[in-house]
C-alpha positions as CSV (number, residue, x, y, z in Angstrom):
1,M,-108.2,5.1,-62.3
2,N,-107.8,6.6,-58.8
3,P,-107.6,10.4,-59.3
4,S,-105.2,10.8,-56.4
5,T,-102.6,8.7,-58.2
6,A,-103.0,10.4,-61.5
7,P,-100.4,13.3,-61.0
8,Q,-97.6,10.9,-60.0
9,A,-98.5,8.4,-62.8
10,Q,-98.4,11.2,-65.4
11,T,-95.2,12.8,-64.3
12,G,-93.3,9.6,-63.4
13,E,-92.3,11.1,-60.1
14,L,-91.5,8.9,-57.1
15,P,-94.2,8.6,-54.5
16,A,-94.4,11.6,-52.1
17,N,-93.2,10.8,-48.5
18,I,-95.9,11.7,-46.0
19,L,-95.6,11.6,-42.3
20,V,-98.7,11.1,-40.2
21,V,-98.4,12.2,-36.6
22,D,-101.3,11.3,-34.3
23,D,-101.4,9.8,-30.8
24,N,-104.6,7.8,-31.7
25,E,-103.5,4.4,-33.2
26,M,-106.8,3.9,-35.0
27,N,-106.5,7.3,-36.8
28,R,-102.8,6.6,-37.7
29,D,-103.6,3.1,-39.2
30,L,-106.7,4.3,-41.1
31,L,-104.9,7.3,-42.7
32,S,-101.8,5.2,-43.4
33,R,-103.7,2.5,-45.3
34,R,-105.8,5.0,-47.3
35,L,-102.9,7.2,-48.2
36,T,-100.8,4.2,-49.2
37,R,-103.6,3.0,-51.5
38,S,-103.6,6.5,-53.0
39,G,-100.0,6.1,-54.1
40,F,-98.1,7.7,-51.3
41,A,-95.1,6.4,-49.2
42,V,-96.5,6.8,-45.6
43,S,-94.7,6.7,-42.3
44,V,-96.4,7.3,-38.9
45,A,-95.3,8.7,-35.5
46,E,-97.3,8.5,-32.3
47,D,-96.0,11.7,-30.7
48,G,-94.1,14.9,-31.4
49,L,-90.7,13.7,-30.1
50,I,-90.8,10.6,-32.3
51,A,-91.9,12.7,-35.3
52,L,-89.0,15.2,-34.8
53,D,-86.5,12.3,-34.5
54,W,-87.8,10.7,-37.6
55,L,-87.6,13.9,-39.6
56,D,-83.9,14.3,-38.7
57,K,-83.2,11.0,-40.4
58,N,-85.6,10.7,-43.3
59,P,-86.8,12.7,-46.3
60,C,-90.3,14.0,-46.1
61,D,-92.6,15.9,-48.5
62,L,-95.5,16.6,-46.3
63,I,-96.7,16.2,-42.7
64,L,-100.2,15.5,-41.5
65,L,-100.0,16.7,-37.9
66,D,-102.5,16.3,-35.1
67,I,-102.7,19.3,-32.8
68,M,-104.1,17.8,-29.6
69,M,-101.4,15.3,-28.4
70,P,-100.1,14.6,-24.9
71,G,-96.6,15.8,-23.9
72,M,-95.7,17.9,-26.9
73,S,-98.6,19.5,-28.8
74,G,-98.8,19.7,-32.6
75,I,-98.3,23.5,-32.3
76,E,-95.0,22.9,-30.4
77,V,-93.9,20.4,-32.9
78,L,-94.6,22.8,-35.8
79,E,-92.6,25.5,-34.1
80,K,-89.6,23.3,-33.9
81,I,-90.0,22.2,-37.6
82,R,-90.2,25.8,-38.8
83,L,-86.9,26.7,-37.1
84,T,-85.1,24.8,-40.0
85,R,-87.7,24.3,-42.7
86,D,-90.2,26.8,-44.0
87,G,-93.6,26.1,-45.5
88,T,-92.3,25.9,-49.1
89,L,-89.7,23.2,-48.1
90,L,-92.0,21.1,-46.0
91,P,-95.8,21.6,-46.0
92,V,-97.7,20.8,-42.8
93,I,-101.4,20.2,-42.6
94,M,-102.8,20.4,-39.1
95,A,-105.7,18.3,-37.9
96,S,-107.8,18.6,-34.8
97,A,-111.2,18.0,-33.4
98,N,-111.0,21.3,-31.7
99,D,-112.0,23.6,-34.5
100,T,-112.2,26.9,-32.6
101,R,-111.0,30.0,-34.4
102,E,-108.2,30.6,-31.9
103,I,-106.7,27.1,-32.6
104,I,-106.9,27.6,-36.3
105,V,-105.4,31.1,-36.2
106,E,-102.5,29.9,-33.9
107,A,-101.7,27.0,-36.2
108,L,-101.5,29.3,-39.2
109,R,-99.5,31.9,-37.3
110,V,-96.9,29.3,-36.4
111,G,-96.5,28.2,-40.0
112,A,-99.2,25.6,-40.9
113,N,-99.9,25.4,-44.6
114,D,-103.5,24.2,-44.2
115,Y,-106.0,22.9,-41.6
116,V,-108.5,20.0,-41.5
117,N,-111.1,19.1,-38.9
118,K,-111.6,15.7,-37.2
119,P,-113.2,13.3,-37.9
120,I,-111.2,13.6,-41.1
121,D,-113.1,13.6,-44.4
122,F,-110.6,11.6,-46.5
123,P,-111.5,13.0,-49.9
124,V,-111.1,16.5,-48.5
125,V,-107.8,15.8,-46.8
126,L,-106.6,14.0,-50.0
127,A,-107.4,17.1,-52.1
128,R,-105.6,19.4,-49.7
129,I,-102.6,17.1,-49.6
130,N,-102.4,17.0,-53.4
131,A,-102.8,20.8,-53.6
132,Q,-99.9,21.3,-51.1
133,L,-97.7,18.8,-52.9
134,A,-98.3,20.6,-56.2
135,L,-97.3,23.9,-54.6
136,K,-94.2,22.2,-53.1
137,R,-93.2,20.8,-56.5
138,A,-93.6,24.2,-58.1
139,N,-91.5,25.8,-55.4
140,D,-88.8,23.1,-55.7
141,K,-88.6,23.8,-59.5
142,V,-88.2,27.5,-58.8
143,R,-85.5,26.8,-56.2
144,A,-83.7,24.5,-58.7
145,L,-83.9,27.2,-61.4
146,V,-82.5,29.8,-58.9
147,E,-79.7,27.5,-57.9
148,E,-78.9,26.8,-61.6
149,V,-78.7,30.5,-62.3
150,E,-76.5,31.1,-59.3
151,R,-74.3,28.2,-60.3
152,R,-74.0,29.6,-63.8
153,N,-73.2,33.1,-62.5
154,R,-70.5,31.6,-60.2
155,F,-69.0,29.9,-63.2
156,I,-69.2,33.1,-65.3
157,R,-67.5,35.1,-62.4
158,S,-64.8,32.5,-62.0
159,V,-64.0,32.3,-65.7
160,F,-64.5,35.8,-66.9
161,G,-63.1,37.2,-63.7
162,R,-59.8,36.2,-65.1
163,Y,-60.3,38.3,-68.1
164,L,-62.3,41.1,-66.5
165,T,-62.1,42.4,-62.9
166,D,-64.7,41.3,-60.5
167,D,-66.4,44.8,-60.4
168,V,-66.9,44.7,-64.2
169,V,-68.3,41.2,-64.1
170,E,-70.7,42.1,-61.3
171,T,-71.8,45.2,-63.2
172,I,-72.6,43.0,-66.3
173,L,-74.4,40.3,-64.3
174,D,-76.3,42.4,-61.8
175,S,-77.4,45.3,-63.9
176,P,-80.2,44.9,-66.4
177,D,-78.5,47.2,-68.8
178,G,-75.0,46.0,-67.9
179,L,-74.3,45.1,-71.6
180,S,-75.7,48.2,-73.2
181,L,-73.4,50.6,-75.0
182,G,-72.7,53.9,-73.5
183,G,-70.9,55.6,-70.7
184,E,-70.8,58.4,-68.2
185,R,-68.5,61.3,-67.3
186,R,-66.8,60.8,-63.9
187,E,-63.6,62.0,-62.2
188,I,-61.4,59.1,-61.3
189,S,-57.7,58.4,-60.9
190,I,-55.9,56.5,-63.6
191,M,-52.7,54.5,-63.1
192,M,-50.3,53.2,-65.7
193,A,-47.3,51.0,-64.7
194,D,-44.9,49.1,-66.8
195,I,-41.5,47.4,-66.8
196,R,-38.8,49.9,-67.7
197,G,-36.5,48.8,-70.6
198,F,-38.7,45.9,-71.3
199,T,-38.0,45.9,-75.0
200,N,-34.3,45.5,-74.5
201,I,-34.8,42.8,-71.8
202,S,-37.2,40.8,-73.9
203,A,-34.9,40.8,-76.9
204,R,-32.4,38.7,-74.8
205,L,-34.9,36.1,-73.7
206,D,-36.9,33.4,-75.5
207,A,-40.7,33.5,-75.6
208,T,-41.3,31.3,-72.6
209,E,-39.0,33.3,-70.5
210,V,-40.6,36.6,-71.6
211,V,-44.0,35.4,-70.6
212,T,-42.8,34.1,-67.3
213,L,-41.1,37.4,-66.5
214,V,-44.2,39.4,-67.4
215,N,-46.5,37.1,-65.5
216,H,-44.3,37.5,-62.3
217,F,-44.8,41.2,-62.6
218,L,-48.5,41.3,-63.5
219,A,-49.5,38.7,-60.9
220,Q,-48.0,40.6,-58.0
221,M,-49.2,44.0,-59.2
222,T,-52.8,42.7,-59.7
223,E,-53.0,41.6,-56.1
224,V,-52.0,45.0,-54.8
225,I,-54.3,46.9,-57.2
226,I,-57.3,44.8,-56.2
227,R,-56.5,45.3,-52.5
228,Y,-56.7,49.0,-52.9
229,G,-60.0,48.9,-54.7
230,G,-58.6,49.5,-58.2
231,T,-60.0,48.0,-61.4
232,I,-57.6,46.7,-64.0
233,D,-58.8,48.0,-67.3
234,E,-56.3,46.1,-69.4
235,F,-52.9,44.6,-69.7
236,I,-50.9,46.1,-72.5
237,G,-48.0,43.8,-73.0
238,D,-45.9,44.4,-69.8
239,A,-48.0,47.5,-68.9
240,I,-51.1,47.8,-66.6
241,L,-53.8,50.3,-67.0
242,A,-55.8,50.5,-63.7
243,L,-58.8,52.7,-62.7
244,F,-59.6,53.9,-59.2
245,G,-63.2,55.1,-59.1
246,A,-64.8,53.1,-61.9
247,P,-66.9,51.1,-62.5
248,K,-67.8,51.6,-58.9
249,P,-67.3,54.9,-57.2
250,L,-64.3,54.9,-54.8
251,E,-63.9,57.4,-52.0
252,N,-60.5,59.1,-51.9
253,H,-59.5,57.5,-55.2
254,A,-56.4,59.6,-55.7
255,L,-55.0,58.7,-52.2
256,K,-55.7,55.0,-52.8
257,A,-54.1,55.1,-56.2
258,V,-50.9,56.7,-54.8
259,A,-50.8,54.3,-51.8
260,C,-51.3,51.4,-54.2
261,A,-48.4,52.6,-56.4
262,I,-46.1,52.9,-53.5
263,E,-46.9,49.4,-52.4
264,M,-46.5,48.2,-56.0
265,Q,-42.9,49.6,-56.0
266,T,-42.2,47.9,-52.6
267,I,-43.4,44.5,-53.8
268,M,-41.1,44.7,-56.8
269,D,-38.6,42.9,-54.5
270,E,-40.9,39.9,-54.5
271,V,-41.1,40.1,-58.3
272,N,-37.3,40.0,-58.6
273,R,-37.1,37.2,-56.1
274,L,-39.3,35.1,-58.4
275,N,-37.2,36.2,-61.4
276,A,-34.0,35.1,-59.7
277,Q,-35.4,31.7,-58.9
278,A,-36.3,31.3,-62.6
279,G,-32.9,32.5,-63.8
280,L,-34.5,35.7,-65.2
281,P,-33.0,39.2,-65.0
282,Q,-34.0,41.8,-62.4
283,V,-36.5,44.4,-63.5
284,A,-37.8,47.8,-62.3
285,A,-41.2,49.5,-62.9
286,G,-42.2,53.1,-63.5
287,I,-45.7,54.2,-62.4
288,G,-47.6,57.3,-63.5
289,I,-50.9,58.5,-61.9
290,N,-53.3,61.2,-63.1
291,S,-56.8,62.3,-61.8
292,G,-59.4,63.9,-64.0
293,E,-62.7,63.6,-65.8
294,V,-63.0,60.7,-68.2
295,V,-65.8,58.8,-69.9
296,V,-66.2,55.3,-68.5
297,G,-68.6,52.6,-69.8
298,N,-69.1,50.0,-72.4
299,I,-67.3,50.8,-75.6
300,G,-67.4,48.9,-78.9
301,S,-70.3,47.4,-80.9
302,D,-73.2,45.0,-80.4
303,K,-70.9,42.1,-81.3
304,R,-67.8,43.1,-79.4
305,L,-67.9,45.1,-76.1
306,K,-65.2,46.3,-73.7
307,Y,-65.6,48.1,-70.5
308,G,-63.1,50.9,-70.8
309,V,-62.2,54.5,-70.3
310,V,-61.6,57.3,-72.8
311,G,-60.6,60.9,-72.7
312,H,-57.5,63.1,-72.8
313,N,-56.8,62.3,-69.2
314,V,-56.1,58.7,-70.2
315,N,-53.5,59.8,-72.7
316,F,-52.1,62.2,-70.2
317,T,-51.5,59.4,-67.8
318,S,-49.6,57.5,-70.4
319,R,-47.4,60.6,-71.0
320,I,-46.7,60.9,-67.3
321,E,-45.7,57.3,-67.0
322,A,-43.3,57.8,-69.9
323,H,-41.3,60.3,-67.8
324,T,-40.6,57.8,-65.0
325,S,-37.6,55.6,-64.4
326,G,-37.5,52.4,-62.5
327,G,-38.7,52.6,-58.9
328,E,-40.5,56.0,-59.4
329,V,-44.1,57.1,-58.9
330,L,-44.9,60.3,-60.8
331,V,-48.3,62.1,-60.4
332,S,-50.1,65.0,-62.0
333,R,-50.9,68.3,-60.3
334,R,-54.6,67.3,-60.0
335,T,-53.7,64.0,-58.2
336,R,-51.4,65.9,-55.9
337,D,-54.1,68.4,-55.0
338,L,-56.6,65.7,-54.3
339,C,-54.1,63.9,-52.0
340,G,-53.5,67.0,-50.0
341,E,-50.8,67.6,-47.5
342,I,-50.2,64.0,-46.6
343,L,-48.6,63.4,-50.0
344,Q,-44.8,63.7,-49.6
345,V,-43.2,65.0,-52.7
346,T,-39.4,64.7,-53.3
347,R,-39.2,67.0,-56.3
348,E,-41.2,68.6,-59.1
349,I,-40.6,68.9,-62.8
350,R,-42.2,70.8,-65.7
351,V,-42.5,69.0,-69.0
352,K,-44.3,69.5,-72.2
353,P,-45.8,66.1,-73.1
354,K,-46.4,65.0,-76.6
355,G,-49.6,66.5,-77.9
356,F,-49.8,69.3,-75.2
357,D,-49.4,72.9,-76.1
358,E,-48.1,74.0,-72.7
359,E,-45.8,72.7,-70.0
360,V,-47.4,70.8,-67.1
361,E,-46.2,70.3,-63.6
362,L,-45.5,66.7,-62.3
363,S,-44.5,65.6,-58.9
364,Y,-42.3,62.6,-57.8
365,V,-43.8,60.8,-54.8
366,G,-41.7,60.1,-51.7
367,G,-44.4,58.7,-49.5
368,L,-47.8,59.1,-48.0
369,G,-48.5,60.1,-44.4
370,G,-51.8,60.2,-42.5
371,N,-53.4,56.8,-42.0
372,Y,-51.2,55.3,-44.7
373,Q,-47.6,55.8,-43.5
374,L,-46.0,54.6,-46.7
375,S,-42.7,55.6,-48.0
376,L,-41.0,55.0,-51.3
377,R,-37.4,53.8,-51.4
378,R,-35.1,56.5,-52.8
379,T,-33.7,55.8,-56.2
380,E,-30.9,57.5,-58.1
């Protein structure tokens, strides 16, 4: 059995496509016949321009390229090939009777995979061709594996991105310990928003109408939250719990949370336009925001994980939101301090939330100045 044909016979692969580029017709014919007998599919080109034109139209696994050719040299041909295909995609073995060190170094510098001297010793060139093709097959397999991993990751992102936010999915996929239990302490801003009077509204609707109404609200709110860099931690019925500053740190998280809340209230007009088209009642939302230290990370067990946030500041956010009416944005003292003077406050209240020993100060937002220039429609 011819040893040069053994790898292809064992693997069942199609014959490798080899292009022989040489201005000497005798050399081309001799190499073409011997390579064909060795089990390769061989094409020939008499100069560089013909070779480049052939490569644009045909698949190729390896090129045996003469250096010393009239018109366009083999080095020039190789330079053009390497503009679009590197050595792992298309191996090139250079051949020349001029075996000076400078020629060899220049060929390798431009991107040659190997070099053989003329007159060609066929067993030597055959061994080098098989070696380069074996490396190419290995690289092709690695590329295929990488593409498969990327395809699977895109699928995971597209599917789980509908259940988790993109930031959480990226954290799980990109971090080696993305699925490990545990968390970290971090100051973030927490937002809770829900439809006011939803219990009474839903009692008058059938199940399909309830889901449609909630989806109108959640879909519009989600777009705004993502636009301001927020992470939706979870949907709780008609309510949204969103984080600003986790899992990825977010500069000026309090300002962005407030700006987001104002725009969410503004876009409620679109929610109600969709409701009107579906014959559903008009709704209004209340939004509460608090800033403070929480523990963020993977919570649960080895069998069931959830990226979440825990701490008294989460509960405090829920208490703040409970004091809102439709169309209002209510923030804690810490959020107000972080926002600074550009936060426009319409009034302040002091309340004693459930579970708190003392009264706390809350502020109703009227707008946001500075670079934001957002204002909240006044409500009675």
